[in-house]
N, C-alpha and C positions, 0 to 999 in steps of 0.2 A: 512479389510482396507489396502490392500497391494499396493494401488495406490501410486506411488512415488511422485505425485504432492504435493508440500508443501502448496499449497493455500487452506485454509480451506473453502473458498467460493465455489471453484470448487468441493471440496469433497461433500459439502452439495447439490449443484445443481444436481449432478449426482449420488447420493447415491444409491447403489444397482441397478444401471442402470435405476432407476426410476427418471424421471425429476421432479425437484421441481420448482414450479413457483416462480419467484423472480422479483423484480423491484428496480430501483435506487430511493432512498429517502434520502435527506440530504447528497448527495454525497457518499452514501454507499449502498451495497446490502441489501435488506430486503426480507425475505423468507416467503412464506405462511406456517403458523404453522401447519395447518391440513395436508398439503402435507408431511411435515417432519414426523409427527406422523404416517401417513398412511404407509410411507416407512419403518419406524422402528418398526412397530407392525403389527399384523394380525387383528387389530380391524375392525369390520364391519362398525362401526360408529366412525371415528377418533375424532369427536367433543365430543361425550359422553366420549370417552376414556380420552381425555384431561381434561374434567371436573372432572373425577375420580382422575386423577393425582393431580389436584389442591386441591381436598379435602384431599388427603393423605399427601400432603406437604404444611403445613400452611405457611411456609416462602415463597414458590413459589407463593401461592395464594395472600399473602400480597403484593408482588412486581409485580404481573402479569400486573397490569395496566401501570406500567412504562416500562415493557419489551415489551409488545405487543401493536401495533397501527394498526387501520384499514386503508388500502390503496386501491386505486381503481384499479381494474383489468377488462379486457374485458373477459367475460366468454361466454359459449354457450347460456346462458340466458340473455346476455347483460351486461352492466357495473355493477359491483358489488364490494362493499367494503369487503375485506377479511383481517382477522387478520394476521399481519405479525410481524416478529421479526428480528433484525439484527443478525450478527454472534455471538456476545457475549450473546445476549438474548437466542438464540437457544441452545447454549451450556448449559445454566442454565436449560432449559426445558428438554433437553436430559438426564441430570444427574438424573432426577426424573422418567424416563421411565424404568420400570422393565423388559421390553421385552428382550429376548435373542438376538433379532436382533440389539438392541442398544448396546450390550456389545462391539463389535469391535470398535464402535465409542468412547465409554467410555474409553477403553484401550488406544486408540490413544490419547485422551485428557490427560490421565494420563501420557503417554509417553512424550507428548509435555510439560506438566507442569514440569516433572522431568528434561527434557533437559534444560528448561528455568532456573531452580534452579542451575543446573550445570554451565550454562553460566554466571550467576551472580557471582558464586564463582570463576569461571575461565574464564574470557572474551576471552581468546585465543580460547576456544572451539566454541564460537559464530562465530569468524572469519573463523575457519576451516570449520564449517558447511555451512557458506555462500559461501565460495569458492567452496565447493563440489556441492552446488545447481547450481551455475553458470556453473561449469564444466559439470554437467549432462545435462544442457540446450544447451550445444554446444559452449559456448564462448571460445575464445582462452586464453591461460595462460597470455599473455601480456595484453589483455583487462581486465582480471580479476584483475590483480595487480593494474591497474589504477583505476578500480571501487572500489576496497578495499581501496585504498588511498583516493579516493574521499569521501568515507563514513567517514573515520577518520577525514578528513578536515572539513566536514560538522558537525560532532559531536563537534569538537573543536569550531567551530563558534557558534553553538547553546548554548554550555556551556558558551561561552563568553557573548552572548546576555542575558542569564539568570542572570549572575553575574552583568550585567549592567542595570538591571531593565526591561528587555523585558520579559513579563510573559505570555501574552495571545497567543493562537495558531494563532489567526487572525493576530496579529502583526508579528509573525514569517513568515506567508505567504506573507504579504505585503513587508517585508524586502527582502525575497527571490525573489519576483517579481522585486524589484528595482535592485538587483544585476543582475538578468537574463536580464532585459531590457537594462541595461547599457552594459552588456557583449555581448549579441547576437542581441539586437534590438527587442527582443520578450519576453513577459512574459511567465512563464511556461505553462499557459493555451494555449496561442497562439502557442507556440513551439510544444506542444503535438498535437494540431490541424494540424499544418504544417506537422507533421510526421504521421498523420492519426492514432493517438492513441486514445483510449477511456478511459479506467481506468488503463492502464498499467503504470508502473513507467517510467517516461520520461528518467531518466538517464540510465536505462537498455537498452535504444534504441539509446544511443549516440555513435558516432564514437570515436576513440581514441582522435582526436583533439578536438572534442566537450567536452569530459570529461576533457581534459587538461585545456581548457579555463574556464570551469566551476569551476575547482579547483582553478585556478589562481584568479578568481573573489572573491571566498569565502575566500581564504587564505589572499588576500589583504585586504578584509573587516575586518577580524579579527585583522590584524596588525594595520590598521588605527584606528579602534575603541580603541585598547589598547593605542596607542601612543597619541590619542586625549583625552583619558579618557572619552569617550562618555558615557553618562548616560541617561537612559530613551529612549522612543521610537523616539522622533524627532531627537535627536542627532545621534542615531544609524541608522536612516534612511539616514541622510547625509553621514555617514560612508559607508553605503551599496552602495549608488550611486557612491561614490568616488572609492570604491573597485571594483565595476563593471566596472567603466570607465577605470581603469588600464588594466583590461582584454580586454575590448572593443577596446581600442587603440592598444593593441598588436595584437588582432585578425585582425583589419583593416590593420595593417602594413603587416602582413603575407599574407593576401589576395591580397594586392597590389603587393607584390613581387613574390608571387607564381602564381597569375592569377587565383586562384581557391577560391570559397567560402568555409568557414569553416562550416557554418550551412547547413545541408543537410536534405532533406525530407525522406531519407532512414531510415528504422527502422528494428529492429531485426525480427519482424514478417514477413516482406517481404523477409528477408534473409532466414528464415526457409522454406518459401514456395518455394523459388528458389532451395534450397538444396533438397527438397522432389521431385521436378520435375526432377532434375538431376539423382536421384536414380531410 
């Protein structure tokens, strides 16, 4: 497992150069379980092998129905439901596979877990590792500093929402959309579509100015929520609109005086492609 790509979904999909079938379900990747078992073992019949694993691991067998779900795939024999698991579920299954082929994956999981514990004990390590990942991807130092600051501002905002009675993930998403709409005139989903992104992180594909106005909208929302003493979802929704409006007004003023739009369809994927062509 020497692949430097930190994305576990990519690691699974291309393990041992053997492609694993996957599909989007509930806005996340789900992988065909027997494909993963086949890639990690020498089993002639991956389904039988999986059944043996379940018999050997009663806890896995007990929770298997919650881990695995049948999803529709187009196969050579036509449409067929295949048992799939998301990233977390697959990691649980892989832990029970005794094959030597699975050992590199298990060691990688242990390393990731150890690093996570280190980051909890020393949050500065998480920041250093995040910077290193962005640097390895080719981002500039100036952009990385803005991105790291945007992460800190976002964390401060979500902490404030939690203190003020915003609990559900769906509510976080709605409030974030309110800020984005007031700041840029686009919800995050519309923004990602405009930049021709699929599942990539939108902010990883923002320019310096886009990041700056995104930070302004969220920092203003935090300040307004505090000063107004906003409690619960409805009041925080008003604060989100107000905070986004502060950034939106500033964005429009800059566009008026500079003659250029802040929101751009450019993304880092396109930038990487252009760099490859130059090389």
